[in-house]
C-alpha positions in Angstrom: 0.0 0.0 0.0 1.3 3.5 -0.9 2.4 5.6 2.0 1.8 9.3 2.0 4.7 10.4 4.2 4.1 12.1 7.6 0.7 13.5 8.4 -0.3 16.0 11.1 -4.0 16.0 12.2 -5.2 19.0 14.2 -8.5 18.9 16.2 -10.0 20.6 19.3 -9.3 17.8 21.8 -8.5 14.2 22.2 -11.2 12.5 20.2 -14.0 11.3 22.5 -15.4 9.3 19.6 -18.4 7.7 21.5 -19.7 11.1 22.8 -20.3 13.3 19.7 -20.5 12.9 16.0 -17.7 15.3 15.2 -15.2 13.3 17.2 -16.6 10.0 15.9 -16.1 10.8 12.2 -12.7 12.4 12.9 -11.6 9.2 14.6 -12.8 7.1 11.8 -10.7 9.1 9.3 -7.8 9.1 11.7 -7.8 5.3 11.6 -7.7 5.4 7.8 -4.9 8.0 7.7 -2.9 5.9 10.2 -2.8 3.1 7.7 -1.8 5.4 4.8 1.1 7.3 6.3 4.6 6.7 7.7 3.9 8.6 10.9 0.7 10.2 12.2 0.9 13.1 14.6 -2.2 14.4 16.4 -2.4 17.8 17.9 -5.2 18.5 20.4 -5.8 22.3 20.5 -7.0 22.2 24.1 -4.0 20.1 25.2 -6.3 17.7 27.1 -5.3 14.1 28.0 -8.8 12.6 28.4 -8.7 8.9 29.2 -9.2 6.2 28.0 -9.1 7.9 24.6 -5.5 9.2 24.9 -4.1 5.7 25.7 -6.1 4.1 22.9 -4.7 6.6 20.3 -1.2 5.9 21.6 -1.7 2.1 21.4 -2.7 2.7 17.7 0.7 4.1 17.1 -0.5 7.7 16.8 2.0 10.3 18.1 -0.2 12.5 20.3 1.6 15.8 20.9 0.8 17.8 24.1 2.6 19.7 26.9 4.2 21.9 24.3 3.1 25.1 22.6 1.9 24.7 19.0 4.5 27.2 17.8 7.3 25.4 19.4 6.0 22.0 18.3 5.6 23.1 14.7 9.0 24.8 14.6 10.5 21.5 15.6 8.5 19.2 13.3 7.2 21.2 10.4 10.0 20.3 8.0 9.1 16.6 8.5 5.4 17.0 7.8 4.1 16.3 4.3 0.3 16.6 4.8 -1.8 18.4 7.3 -5.4 17.8 8.2 -7.2 20.4 10.3 -10.8 20.9 11.3 -13.2 23.4 12.8 -12.8 27.1 11.8 -12.1 28.4 15.3 -9.2 26.0 15.6 -7.9 26.3 12.0 -8.2 30.1 11.4 -5.5 31.1 14.0 -3.0 28.5 12.6 -3.3 29.0 8.9 -0.4 31.4 8.5 1.8 29.3 10.8 0.9 26.1 8.9 1.8 27.7 5.5 5.3 28.4 6.7 6.0 24.8 5.6 5.9 25.3 1.8 5.9 21.5 1.0 3.0 20.5 3.2 -0.4 20.2 1.6 -3.2 21.4 3.9 -6.6 19.7 4.0 -9.5 21.3 5.9 -12.3 19.0 7.2 -15.2 21.4 7.5 -17.6 19.0 9.3 -20.3 21.5 8.4 -20.6 25.1 7.3 -20.6 26.8 10.7 -21.8 30.1 9.3 -24.8 28.4 7.8 -25.7 26.9 11.1 -25.3 30.3 12.8 -27.3 32.0 10.1 -30.2 29.5 10.5 -30.2 29.8 14.3 -30.1 33.6 14.1 -33.0 33.7 11.6 -35.0 31.3 13.8 -34.4 33.5 16.9 -34.9 36.8 15.2 -31.4 38.1 15.9 -30.8 41.7 14.7 -28.3 42.1 11.8 -25.9 44.2 14.0 -25.8 41.3 16.6 -25.0 38.7 13.9 -22.2 36.2 14.4 -22.7 34.4 11.1 -21.0 37.1 9.0 -17.9 36.9 11.1 -17.9 33.1 10.9 -18.5 33.2 7.1 -15.4 35.4 6.7 -13.3 33.0 8.8 -14.5 29.9 6.8 -14.0 31.5 3.4 -10.5 32.7 4.4 -9.6 29.1 5.4 -11.1 27.6 2.2 -9.0 30.1 0.1 -5.8 29.3 1.9 -5.7 25.5 2.0 -5.0 22.9 -0.6 -8.5 21.4 -0.5 -11.6 21.7 1.8 -13.5 18.5 2.6 -17.2 18.4 3.5 -19.7 15.5 4.1 -22.5 17.3 2.2 -22.7 18.2 -1.4 -25.4 20.8 -0.5 -22.8 22.7 1.5 -20.1 22.5 -1.3 -22.7 23.9 -3.7 -23.3 26.9 -1.3 -19.5 27.6 -1.0 -19.1 27.4 -4.8 -21.7 30.1 -5.2 -19.4 32.5 -3.4 -15.9 31.0 -4.2 -16.0 29.6 -7.7 -12.3 28.7 -7.7 -12.3 26.9 -4.4 -10.9 23.4 -4.3 -13.7 21.3 -2.6 -14.4 17.6 -2.3 -17.2 15.6 -0.7 -15.9 12.8 1.5 -18.2 10.0 2.6 -19.5 9.7 6.2 -18.5 6.3 7.7 -21.3 4.2 9.2 -21.2 0.5 8.7 -24.3 -1.6 9.4 -24.2 -2.1 13.1 -23.1 -5.6 14.2 -25.3 -5.4 17.2 -28.6 -4.9 15.3 -31.2 -7.6 16.3 -34.0 -7.0 13.8 -36.5 -7.1 16.6 -40.1 -7.2 15.4 -42.2 -4.1 15.1 -44.7 -5.2 17.8 -41.9 -5.7 20.4 -40.6 -2.2 20.1 -42.1 0.2 22.6 -40.0 3.4 22.8 -39.0 6.3 20.7 -35.5 7.7 20.9 -33.6 10.9 20.5 -29.8 10.9 20.3 -27.5 13.9 20.3 -24.8 15.6 22.4 -26.0 18.6 24.2 -22.9 20.7 23.8 -24.3 21.2 20.3 -27.1 23.8 20.5 -29.4 22.4 17.7 -29.9 19.3 19.8 -31.1 21.1 22.9 -33.5 23.2 20.7 -34.8 20.0 19.0 -35.7 18.3 22.3 -37.4 21.3 23.7 -39.5 21.8 20.6 -40.5 18.1 20.5 -41.4 17.9 24.2 -43.1 21.3 24.5 -44.9 21.5 21.1 -45.1 18.1 19.4 -45.4 15.5 22.1 -48.6 17.0 23.5 -50.3 16.5 20.1 -49.0 12.9 19.8 -50.2 12.0 23.3 -53.8 12.9 22.5 -53.7 9.8 20.3 -51.0 7.7 22.0 -50.9 8.7 25.7 -48.5 5.9 26.7 -45.6 7.0 24.5 -42.2 6.5 26.2 -39.4 8.8 25.1 -35.7 8.1 25.7 -33.3 11.2 25.4 -29.8 10.0 24.9 -26.7 12.2 24.6 -23.7 13.6 26.5 -23.9 16.7 28.7 -27.6 17.2 29.1 -28.2 20.7 30.7 -30.5 21.2 33.7 -33.2 22.5 31.4 -33.3 19.1 29.7 -32.8 17.1 32.9 -35.8 18.7 34.5 -38.0 17.3 31.7 -37.5 13.8 32.9 -40.5 11.8 34.3 -42.0 8.4 34.1 -42.5 8.6 30.4 -39.5 10.8 29.5 -36.2 9.3 30.4 -33.2 11.6 30.2 -30.4 9.1 30.0 -27.3 11.1 29.1 -24.2 9.5 27.7 -24.3 5.7 27.2 -21.9 3.0 26.1 -22.2 1.6 22.6 -23.7 -1.6 24.0 -26.3 0.4 26.0 -27.1 2.4 22.9 -27.5 -0.8 20.8 -30.0 -2.1 23.4 -32.0 1.2 23.3 -32.0 1.3 19.5 -33.1 -2.4 19.2 -36.0 -1.6 21.5 -37.1 1.6 19.7 -39.8 1.9 17.1 -38.9 5.4 15.9 -35.9 7.6 16.0 -36.8 11.3 16.1 -34.5 14.2 15.0 -36.7 17.3 15.1 -33.9 19.8 14.1 -35.1 23.3 13.4 -31.5 24.5 12.6 -28.1 23.1 12.0 -25.9 22.2 9.1 -23.8 19.3 7.7 -24.3 15.6 7.8 -26.2 14.3 10.8 -24.2 11.4 12.1 -26.9 10.5 14.7 -29.4 9.8 11.9 -26.9 7.6 10.0 -26.3 5.7 13.3 -30.0 5.0 13.8 -30.4 3.9 10.2 -27.5 1.5 10.6 -29.8 -0.4 13.1 -32.7 -0.3 10.6 -34.5 2.1 12.9 -36.8 4.3 10.9 -36.2 8.0 11.2 -38.6 10.9 11.5 -36.8 14.2 11.0 -37.0 17.7 9.4 -35.6 18.9 6.1 -32.6 20.3 8.1 -32.0 16.8 9.6 -32.3 15.1 6.2 -29.8 17.5 4.5 -26.7 15.9 3.2 -27.8 12.3 3.7 -29.9 11.9 0.6 -33.1 10.9 2.4 -36.3 10.5 0.5 -39.6 11.2 2.3 -41.7 8.0 2.6 -38.8 5.8 1.4 -35.7 6.1 3.6 -37.2 8.3 6.3 -40.2 10.5 7.0 -39.7 14.3 6.9 -41.8 17.0 8.5 -41.2 20.7 9.3 -44.0 21.8 11.6 -45.7 20.5 14.7 -48.9 19.2 13.1 -47.2 17.4 10.2 -44.6 16.0 12.5 -47.3 14.6 14.8 -49.3 13.2 11.8 -46.3 11.4 10.3 -45.2 10.1 13.7 -48.6 8.5 14.2 -48.6 7.0 10.8 -45.1 5.5 11.3 -45.8 4.4 14.8 -48.9 2.4 13.8 -48.2 1.3 10.2 -46.1 -1.9 10.3 -45.8 -2.2 6.6 -44.5 1.4 6.2 -42.2 0.8 9.2 -40.7 -2.3 7.6 -40.2 -0.7 4.2 -38.3 2.3 5.7 -36.3 0.0 8.0 -35.2 -2.1 5.0 -34.5 0.9 2.8 -32.5 2.6 5.7 -30.2 -0.4 6.0 -29.7 -0.6 2.2 -29.0 3.2 2.0 -26.3 3.0 4.7 -24.7 -0.1 3.2 -24.5 1.4 -0.2 -23.1 4.9 0.7 -21.2 4.9 4.0 -18.8 2.0 4.1 -15.2 2.3 5.4 -14.0 1.2 1.9 -15.9 4.0 0.2 -14.2 6.5 2.5 -10.8 5.0 2.2 -11.0 5.0 -1.6 -12.1 8.6 -1.7 -9.4 9.9 0.6 -6.7 8.0 -1.3 -7.9 9.6 -4.5 -7.9 13.0 -3.0 -4.4 12.6 -1.6 -3.1 11.4 -5.0 -4.7 14.1 -7.0 -4.6 17.3 -4.9 
């Protein structure tokens, strides 16, 4: 297998890959790059040493660099580095000019999502005045990064199209999300599934907003028809505002292990993702689909995954429609089975490790 020299990967912290989608997908690509290079260095911006994640990365042979300033580290090692991967605009923007001091290193920016698009949607939803806007500042940062790296990588063609409207000459590539069919899927029958589930880390503001909208505005409509609904809210760092919602029918569970999540998904009838704002590829939806768990989401949630309403998911954008589609999916076994089957096929076709590995090799060879 061809080796691509020495690679530096920069991210915010040690990758807590089982706690949030951004860390998960970065870790999946980190494993691929570790196979493709002579040496892989990882720089955590926050210089944290979170266990057991740090020890796992070291056992994989990844050279995790901490207890040293970035400037000093890069001055010592930059001449050895052939390729740099960096992500998140607030981490990348301050380092771009430093990184470019190594003229031989190619720089690849993993966008995850267009942060400015997420900010703009949230501001529009909340009625933020133009003079208070953060999205324009973020847009300037992201466009500066895109113009100053070798190639920018996103998980959504929708977002690449948006960038190209403003930056026609930008070098952009879609890279596949990675989500194999889950080995713990049990294919439990429709009639034996009794709960509905939400998954999402609460350090990410769209997830908190989605849960509050569902519980305050949608769930009361549903319970007029299905009063015994049980909702599981899964995700790291739930704030007090979410914890206070817990009761006999609403279980705020917080972070769970992969085995615990598999048990919950295998007992669930519907996965809800009622996102009113956000951007990028929604890893939590792909995760649910990898269990054959039918998804009910919004157009924002479906963005970037190629979902088709009524075939690979159900999509609704207001309270009444969300309630109506929920009740149809909750009570129609034939529809449930069709979406479950199509979900598994969609994941298996598009989001394999091999697809991702082939694409990243092609990018590294051609950029």
